[in-house]
Residue, then its C-alpha position, 0 to 999 in steps of 0.5 A: m528569462t531568469p531560470p527558477t531557483v531551488l533551495v536545497a537543504d541536507d546535512d549530507r554534503s555529498i547529497r548536496t553536491v549531487l543534487t547542485q550538480a544535477l539541477g544545474r545541468s538541468g538549467y536551475q539556479v541552486r542554493a544549497t545548505g546544511s542548516a534548516g535555520m538557514l533555509w528558513r532565513w531564504v524563504e523569509e527573505g522571499e528567496g527561492d521557486l522551490v524547496i527540496t529538503d531532508v527531514v533530519m538536519p542538525d538544528d531543525n526537523g524538515l517536517d516541522l519546518l513544512p507548516r511555517i513554509k506554508r504559512c509564510r509562503p503558501e505558493l511555495r512548492v516543497i519537496v521532502m526526502s528522508a532516509q526514514s522510510t515510513l509511512i508516518t514520515a510520508v503521510k506527514a509530509a503529505q499532510r503538512g502541504a509537501f509537494e512530493y515525498l521521496p524516500k532515500p535513496f532516490d533516482l536523480a531522474e525521478l527527482l528531476a521529473v518531480v521538480g518539473r512537475a512541481l514548478a510547472v503546477p501552482l499549488p492552491v493556497g490554503d488547501g486545509t492541510e493539517v498535521v497528523r498527530d499520531s506518534e511516530e512509535k505506532l506504525p500500522l505498516i511495517g517494511r522499508s522495501q521499494a514495494m512498500q515505499d511506493i504504498y507509503r507514498t500511495i496512502a499518504r497522497l489519499t489521506t487528503t481525499d475521499l477517493t475510493v480504494m481497492v486493496n488487492g493482495e493474498s491472504g495475510t498481506g495486511k489489507e485491513l491495515v491499509a484501510r486502517a491506515l487510510h482512515d486514521y491518517g485521513r479526513r475522516r478520522a474522527g468518524p468511525f471506521v467499520a469492517i465487514n467481511m463479505a465471505a462470512i456473512p450469509r447470502e441472503l443476510i448481506e443487504s440487511e447487513l449493509f443497509g440495516h432493516e425496518r422492524g417486520s421487514f422479515t421473519g425475526a426482524h423485531n426491530r429496526s437495525q441499522g446496517r453498516f452504511e448507517q453505522a459508518a456514517a462520516g466515517t470509512l466503510f471497509l468491505d473486506e473480500i469484496g469478490d465474494m459479494p453475491p450478484e444481487a448485492q452487487t446490484r444494491l451497492l452499485r446503486v448506492l455508489q451511483e445515486g449517493e444514498f440507499t434505503s434499508v430493507g423494508g424502508r421507504a426514506p432514502i438515507r444519504a451514504n456519508v462514508r468513504i469506501v475501501a474495498a479489498t480482495h484477494r481474488d483476481l476480480r478481472q478474471a471474476i468479470r469474465a467469468g460473469q461472477f462480478r459486475e464490470d461497472l462495479f468494479y470500476r466504481l471501486n477500482v478508483v485507486p488501485i493498491r496491491l500489497p505484495p506478498l511477503r515472498e517479494r519482499a524479503e528484505d522486510v522479513a527481519v524488521l518484521a519479525r523483530h517487531f512482532l517479537e517486541k509486541a510479544r514482549q510487551a505482551g508478557l511473552g518473553a523477551k527474545v531476540l533473532d541471531q543472524g542465522a535465524v534472520s537468514e532461515l526466516r528469509r529463506y522460507r516462502w511465507p504462504g501465510n504471508v505477514r500473519e504467519l510470520e506474526n504467529l511464528m514470532r508469538r510461538l517462538a517467543a512463548l515456547t523458546p527457553q533461550e533468550v536468542i532464537t537460532a536458526d535451528t530453532v526456526a528451521v525446526e519450526l518451519q521444516d514440517r510445514p506443508e506449505e513449504a514443500d508447495e511454496a519451495p523455490v524451483s530450479g530448472a526447467s522440470s521443476l518449474g513444470q512440476a510447479v506449473e503442473r501442481h498449480i494448475r492441478n489445484m486450480l481445476a480441483g478448486s473450482s468448486d471454491g469459485i475459480p472459474t473453469r473457463d479461460v484457464y489458458d489466459q489465466v495461468i498464462a497471466e500468472v506466469e507472464r505477471p511475475l515474470i515481468r514484474m521481476t525483470l522490471a525490478a532487475t532492470r530498476g524500471n527501465q522499460i527498454k532493458a527489460a524488453e531487451m531481456l525479455g526478447l519483447n518489442r517495447n510496445t509490446l511490453r507496454k500492453k502487457i504491463k498495462d494489461l496485467d496491472i504491473p506497477v512500474v517503479r523506477g529504480v533507486g540510486 
């Protein structure tokens, strides 16, 4: 039996050589070129069982070539790789019919695994993919860290579906930006995007806000009013801070998700729910379930595809590009043209950012407006950050005593904040989980996703580590090489 042939197109000769050797060792035949024109000629002539192509090549763009390949040979699977590691690149690759998108640099083992899957799973003909029309310049999410690359790839895959998504992350990490990206690049982008913050609505009005009400259904209801489900028809409904939804509203929402229809407050006729749901929270909903504050069945209805947004302190490599992006936005808003010197960038990376991306944006706007010099220096940044009480609370720890003090401070704040919805039960399990999660996540990052090495470093049995990864919802990402 003739082995499958893989067509490789990349302008970089060294990458072509590495891929040719790796694919050859795995039993594939390989034809490699640095020209998009030559790749297209091979495709037209019916050669190859799989294509691996870079985006930027001297004579054409791999993404622009994708629709032509799909029209000519819709069964041919295409893997796109690119050093342009942005959300738009990932979305375009997915929506133009790519089997997978891999940001450079990539892990060879992961690429070979993707090749195996691509050749094993037949693709449907005529899947209805279409080109995303938005400009490369209007990026809704910024960052080139590995954590953001994984989020881009997840969003890209979800743009061709209506699956319900749960976005989890601290305040200020950009949860609504993810929801808007899912809408703006998804199948429902022609419909409305409607957002509702569950924590900002009085509990007695939540059902009316969600489902609308009929005239005379309660005191003050002088006219019929549409709820957010009706307003978002054929579009996306973003339920922010879903963890703050009261129990009675949780029951109504669960019924809507199960039955696909709802009735307004005081109404009798059912209304079809034609929305894509994206929910978000900063709370640990599994802990809320254990405390009896959130319905487990509703959680599983909403948590079809979970997306965890990392806090800014976990992706310090993105701070510089984010800061410059916000300075450019400030310039466009007329606040003055400012640039950061290297010392300022280093100062920003050292800070812990308890307010996450939102805090960084506010700081850049303030510096753009108030700094008289064109160049923002480390001293200027340090002055702005030195008096912030959050920095003391979030300061890096050094040594066992400092770690112990940090844990004591965290537990003290947790117990003092029980009136704010933090349960006073299962404190032991919650604290252990909060220590274990970053410990395991950072160890996996240090071993580039190698669970055997991570287990050895942690002194754990590999099966024990796997169970903890599953129980703590820790994403495992293979390192790049």
